[in-house]
MDTraj code that builds the backbone (N, CA, C; nanometers):
import mdtraj as md
import numpy as np

residues = "MET ASN GLU GLU ARG ILE MET SER VAL LEU LEU SER PRO HIS VAL SER GLU LYS SER ALA LEU SER ALA ASP LYS ASN ASN GLN HIS VAL PHE ARG VAL ILE SER ASP ALA LYS LYS SER GLU ILE LYS GLN ALA VAL GLU LYS LEU PHE ASP VAL LYS VAL ALA GLU VAL ASN THR ILE SER MET LYS GLY LYS ARG LYS ASN PHE GLY LYS ARG PRO GLY LYS ARG SER ASP TRP LYS LYS ALA VAL VAL THR LEU GLU SER GLY ASN ASP ILE ASN PHE GLY GLY PHE SER".split()
xyz = np.array([
    [-12.9284, -12.1601, -2.1995],
    [-12.9968, -12.2181, -2.2754],
    [-13.1241, -12.1737, -2.2512],
    [-13.2559, -12.1748, -2.3547],
    [-13.4116, -12.1286, -2.3644],
    [-13.4495, -12.1961, -2.2401],
    [-13.5480, -12.1458, -2.1485],
    [-13.6320, -12.1882, -2.0421],
    [-13.6957, -12.2999, -2.1259],
    [-13.7831, -12.2467, -2.2246],
    [-13.8887, -12.2924, -2.2621],
    [-13.8386, -12.3902, -2.3322],
    [-13.7261, -12.4336, -2.3931],
    [-13.6795, -12.5040, -2.4966],
    [-13.6607, -12.6622, -2.3695],
    [-13.5982, -12.6049, -2.2568],
    [-13.5722, -12.7416, -2.1719],
    [-13.6840, -12.7868, -2.1052],
    [-13.8069, -12.6861, -2.1151],
    [-13.9139, -12.7295, -2.0523],
    [-14.0104, -12.8472, -2.1760],
    [-13.9517, -12.8539, -2.2745],
    [-14.0258, -12.9250, -2.3918],
    [-13.9521, -13.0100, -2.4397],
    [-13.8090, -13.0483, -2.3792],
    [-13.7198, -13.1475, -2.4182],
    [-13.7914, -13.2878, -2.3710],
    [-13.8731, -13.3113, -2.2857],
    [-13.9122, -13.4192, -2.2614],
    [-14.0343, -13.4643, -2.2713],
    [-14.0726, -13.5515, -2.3179],
    [-14.2275, -13.5881, -2.3730],
    [-14.3059, -13.6548, -2.3039],
    [-14.1741, -13.8256, -2.1953],
    [-14.2632, -13.8612, -2.1612],
    [-14.1608, -14.0000, -2.0859],
    [-14.1995, -14.0403, -1.9708],
    [-14.1205, -14.1627, -1.9553],
    [-14.1322, -14.2933, -2.0394],
    [-14.0200, -14.3883, -2.0735],
    [-14.0547, -14.5137, -2.1387],
    [-14.0660, -14.5812, -2.0740],
    [-14.1945, -14.6304, -2.0044],
    [-14.2136, -14.7713, -1.9622],
    [-14.2240, -14.8915, -2.0220],
    [-14.1433, -14.9652, -1.9662],
    [-14.1069, -15.0968, -2.0564],
    [-14.0447, -15.1852, -1.9093],
    [-14.0209, -15.3257, -1.9657],
    [-14.0056, -15.4233, -1.8858],
    [-13.8190, -15.4080, -1.8689],
    [-13.8079, -15.3741, -1.9669],
    [-13.6361, -15.3549, -1.9532],
    [-13.5969, -15.2210, -1.8968],
    [-13.7019, -15.1217, -1.9107],
    [-13.6193, -14.9600, -1.8304],
    [-13.6524, -15.0149, -1.6969],
    [-13.7966, -15.0760, -1.6721],
    [-13.8394, -15.1008, -1.4978],
    [-13.6742, -15.1451, -1.4061],
    [-13.6327, -15.2615, -1.4745],
    [-13.4940, -15.3324, -1.4768],
    [-13.3982, -15.2254, -1.4304],
    [-13.4039, -15.1994, -1.5703],
    [-13.2731, -15.1148, -1.5678],
    [-13.2567, -14.9881, -1.4093],
    [-13.3910, -14.9566, -1.4112],
    [-13.4273, -14.8112, -1.3334],
    [-13.3657, -14.8891, -1.1939],
    [-13.4192, -14.9832, -1.1706],
    [-13.3418, -15.1042, -1.0427],
    [-13.2403, -15.0955, -1.0195],
    [-13.1830, -15.1926, -1.1163],
    [-13.0279, -15.2105, -1.0764],
    [-12.9582, -15.1014, -1.1245],
    [-12.9187, -15.0377, -1.2402],
    [-12.8692, -14.9299, -1.2367],
    [-12.8728, -14.7687, -1.2037],
    [-12.9617, -14.7681, -1.1445],
    [-12.9991, -14.6161, -1.1601],
    [-13.0454, -14.5523, -1.2682],
    [-13.1283, -14.6285, -1.3585],
    [-13.1260, -14.5655, -1.4993],
    [-13.2746, -14.5407, -1.5348],
    [-13.3156, -14.3947, -1.6122],
    [-13.4485, -14.3951, -1.6122],
    [-13.4592, -14.3537, -1.7639],
    [-13.5436, -14.4196, -1.8241],
    [-13.5431, -14.3894, -2.0205],
    [-13.6894, -14.3029, -1.9973],
    [-13.6296, -14.1818, -2.1198],
    [-13.7721, -14.0458, -2.1457],
    [-13.7714, -14.0880, -2.2891],
    [-13.8894, -14.0402, -2.3550],
    [-13.9024, -14.0196, -2.4671],
    [-13.8834, -13.8944, -2.4867],
    [-13.8293, -13.8387, -2.5616],
    [-13.7596, -13.6840, -2.6228],
    [-13.7778, -13.6480, -2.7515],
    [-13.7403, -13.5004, -2.7765],
    [-13.7917, -13.4864, -2.8746],
    [-13.7049, -13.5017, -2.9587],
    [-13.6834, -13.4871, -3.1156],
    [-13.6265, -13.5586, -3.2281],
    [-13.4687, -13.4944, -3.2260],
    [-13.4769, -13.3793, -3.1647],
    [-13.3564, -13.3047, -3.2082],
    [-13.2662, -13.2441, -3.0569],
    [-13.2921, -13.3263, -2.9912],
    [-13.2543, -13.2715, -2.8272],
    [-13.1320, -13.3381, -2.8263],
    [-13.0540, -13.2333, -2.7871],
    [-12.8652, -13.2494, -2.7215],
    [-12.8896, -13.3117, -2.6112],
    [-12.7889, -13.3872, -2.5514],
    [-12.7394, -13.4490, -2.4481],
    [-12.7474, -13.3185, -2.2586],
    [-12.7197, -13.2035, -2.3698],
    [-12.6613, -13.1200, -2.2339],
    [-12.8094, -13.0603, -2.2071],
    [-12.9008, -13.0539, -2.3413],
    [-13.0195, -13.0406, -2.2889],
    [-13.1520, -13.1120, -2.1856],
    [-13.1087, -13.2314, -2.2094],
    [-13.1642, -13.3678, -2.1397],
    [-13.1131, -13.3325, -2.0072],
    [-13.0170, -13.3262, -1.9789],
    [-12.9494, -13.3294, -1.8440],
    [-13.0381, -13.2383, -1.7927],
    [-12.9967, -13.1242, -1.8352],
    [-13.0738, -13.0247, -1.7525],
    [-13.1816, -13.0004, -1.7942],
    [-13.2969, -13.0566, -1.8359],
    [-13.4289, -13.0743, -1.8193],
    [-13.4488, -13.2248, -1.7080],
    [-13.4634, -13.3085, -1.6827],
    [-13.4066, -13.3874, -1.5885],
    [-13.3809, -13.3423, -1.4738],
    [-13.2456, -13.2351, -1.4459],
    [-13.2379, -13.2028, -1.3039],
    [-13.3055, -13.0987, -1.2502],
    [-13.3896, -12.9970, -1.3950],
    [-13.4516, -12.9059, -1.3381],
    [-13.5690, -12.9484, -1.2750],
    [-13.6342, -13.0483, -1.3753],
    [-13.7545, -13.1114, -1.3169],
    [-13.8063, -13.1898, -1.2567],
    [-13.6846, -13.2641, -1.1750],
    [-13.6939, -13.3761, -1.0964],
    [-13.5955, -13.3400, -0.9476],
    [-13.5256, -13.2973, -0.9819],
    [-13.4399, -13.1718, -0.8883],
    [-13.3343, -13.3009, -0.8384],
    [-13.2868, -13.3622, -0.9018],
    [-13.1456, -13.5011, -0.9068],
    [-13.0349, -13.4578, -0.9661],
    [-12.9089, -13.5351, -0.9799],
    [-12.8220, -13.4742, -1.0395],
    [-12.7644, -13.5978, -1.1213],
    [-12.7635, -13.5545, -1.2626],
    [-12.7285, -13.6455, -1.3963],
    [-12.6050, -13.6913, -1.3967],
    [-12.5595, -13.8198, -1.3520],
    [-12.4075, -13.8563, -1.4133],
    [-12.4101, -13.8758, -1.5654],
    [-12.4770, -13.9380, -1.6343],
    [-12.4285, -13.9825, -1.7996],
    [-12.6306, -13.9585, -1.8241],
    [-12.5748, -13.9065, -1.9972],
    [-12.7239, -13.9310, -2.0815],
    [-12.6553, -13.9975, -2.1478],
    [-12.7052, -14.1412, -2.2092],
    [-12.7361, -14.1860, -2.3718],
    [-12.8473, -14.1676, -2.4129],
    [-12.8201, -14.1212, -2.5846],
    [-12.9354, -14.1038, -2.6570],
    [-12.9271, -14.2317, -2.7359],
    [-13.0606, -14.2899, -2.8247],
    [-13.0815, -14.3543, -2.9047],
    [-13.1838, -14.2996, -2.9795],
    [-13.1728, -14.3124, -3.1598],
    [-13.2803, -14.2625, -3.2302],
    [-13.3540, -14.4191, -3.2757],
    [-13.4817, -14.4160, -3.2832],
    [-13.5190, -14.5117, -3.2639],
    [-13.6281, -14.5204, -3.4180],
    [-13.6137, -14.6241, -3.4762],
    [-13.6895, -14.6279, -3.6136],
    [-13.7913, -14.6557, -3.5975],
    [-13.9159, -14.6296, -3.6451],
    [-14.0588, -14.6361, -3.6437],
    [-14.0447, -14.7948, -3.7382],
    [-14.1941, -14.8514, -3.6712],
    [-14.1313, -14.9899, -3.7120],
    [-14.2747, -14.9992, -3.8643],
    [-14.2621, -15.0791, -3.9433],
    [-14.3376, -15.0864, -4.0693],
    [-14.4396, -15.1396, -4.0108],
    [-14.6200, -15.1341, -4.0422],
    [-14.6821, -15.1939, -4.0030],
    [-14.8358, -15.1578, -4.1231],
    [-14.8967, -15.2413, -4.1033],
    [-15.0407, -15.2048, -4.2198],
    [-15.1118, -15.1909, -4.0573],
    [-15.1980, -15.0832, -4.2055],
    [-15.3394, -14.9927, -4.0858],
    [-15.4408, -15.0017, -4.2160],
    [-15.4896, -15.1403, -4.1172],
    [-15.6174, -15.2003, -4.2009],
    [-15.5275, -15.3179, -4.3294],
    [-15.5896, -15.2884, -4.4258],
    [-15.4487, -15.3007, -4.5823],
    [-15.4562, -15.2800, -4.6086],
    [-15.3857, -15.1131, -4.5789],
    [-15.2785, -15.0361, -4.6254],
    [-15.1756, -15.0456, -4.5323],
    [-15.0319, -14.9979, -4.6121],
    [-14.8967, -15.0545, -4.5772],
    [-14.8874, -14.9623, -4.4845],
    [-14.8219, -14.9039, -4.3669],
    [-14.7481, -14.7974, -4.3343],
    [-14.6324, -14.8106, -4.2495],
    [-14.5929, -14.7175, -4.1823],
    [-14.5109, -14.7347, -4.0978],
    [-14.5147, -14.6166, -3.9811],
    [-14.5263, -14.6205, -3.8688],
    [-14.4805, -14.5518, -3.7601],
    [-14.3881, -14.4185, -3.7304],
    [-14.3786, -14.3585, -3.6529],
    [-14.2921, -14.1906, -3.6676],
    [-14.1794, -14.3033, -3.5883],
    [-14.0354, -14.2082, -3.6718],
    [-13.8848, -14.2282, -3.5708],
    [-13.9124, -14.1265, -3.4694],
    [-13.8753, -14.2179, -3.3919],
    [-13.8805, -14.0833, -3.2282],
    [-13.7193, -14.1277, -3.1580],
    [-13.6868, -14.0694, -3.0436],
    [-13.5844, -14.0670, -2.9394],
    [-13.5844, -14.1149, -2.8301],
    [-13.5090, -14.1551, -2.7983],
    [-13.4991, -14.2092, -2.6535],
    [-13.3660, -14.1601, -2.5579],
    [-13.3882, -14.1286, -2.4414],
    [-13.2269, -14.0973, -2.3795],
    [-13.2591, -14.1763, -2.2729],
    [-13.1063, -14.2552, -2.2354],
    [-13.0974, -14.3293, -2.0919],
    [-12.9998, -14.2535, -2.0070],
    [-13.0963, -14.2173, -1.9157],
    [-13.0168, -14.1146, -1.8077],
    [-13.0019, -14.1921, -1.6747],
    [-12.8744, -14.1981, -1.6546],
    [-12.8334, -14.2345, -1.5767],
    [-12.7670, -14.1263, -1.4415],
    [-12.8471, -14.1674, -1.3019],
    [-12.8160, -14.0788, -1.2300],
    [-12.7192, -14.1285, -1.1243],
    [-12.6736, -13.9508, -1.0501],
    [-12.5742, -14.0235, -0.9398],
    [-12.5987, -14.0941, -0.8472],
    [-12.5157, -14.1923, -0.7267],
    [-12.5749, -14.2397, -0.6176],
    [-12.6592, -14.1358, -0.5015],
    [-12.7636, -14.2123, -0.5088],
    [-12.8471, -14.1365, -0.3849],
    [-12.9505, -14.0257, -0.4495],
    [-12.9841, -14.0687, -0.5660],
    [-13.0272, -13.9959, -0.6428],
    [-13.1521, -14.0539, -0.6965],
    [-13.3461, -14.0518, -0.6795],
    [-13.4189, -14.1264, -0.7526],
    [-13.5332, -14.0572, -0.7872],
    [-13.5634, -14.1154, -0.9202],
    [-13.7130, -14.0125, -0.9443],
    [-13.8169, -14.1222, -0.9497],
    [-13.9267, -14.0810, -0.8703],
    [-14.0317, -14.1461, -0.8181],
    [-14.1473, -14.0846, -0.8886],
    [-14.1925, -14.2128, -1.0121],
    [-14.3174, -14.1835, -1.1098],
    [-14.4539, -14.1866, -1.0281],
    [-14.5252, -14.1229, -0.9590],
    [-14.6436, -14.1154, -0.8781],
    [-14.6202, -14.2365, -0.7922],
    [-14.5617, -14.2554, -0.6948],
    [-14.5325, -14.4009, -0.6370],
    [-14.5002, -14.5697, -0.6580],
    [-14.4524, -14.5334, -0.7555],
    [-14.4080, -14.6671, -0.8822],
    [-14.2675, -14.6307, -0.8870],
    [-14.2079, -14.7415, -0.8094],
    [-14.0571, -14.7291, -0.8475],
    [-14.0003, -14.8641, -0.9032],
])
top = md.Topology()
chain = top.add_chain()
for i, resn in enumerate(residues, 1):
    res = top.add_residue(resn, chain, resSeq=i)
    for name in ("N", "CA", "C"):
        top.add_atom(name, md.element.get_by_symbol(name[0]), res)
traj = md.Trajectory(xyz[None], top)
């Protein structure tokens, strides 16, 4: 795989109450990824950036919400998230928060 492509796959960690509980209970972390990312690319990116071993990757395409922007109806952009399950004994620490 192309090194630049792997480094651009992960956009940000997706932090929510549900993802925090999942990280504590099941050793899973949720990331926002580019929309055309493949599971193998996501796995390589997480292993390279965080120096951990990935057991499994699940992806979900999220549909953007319909919202009103002022008086105009609109729609937020669609996006993709990846739920990454780490092998036991591995953990990702996001700036001191776990």
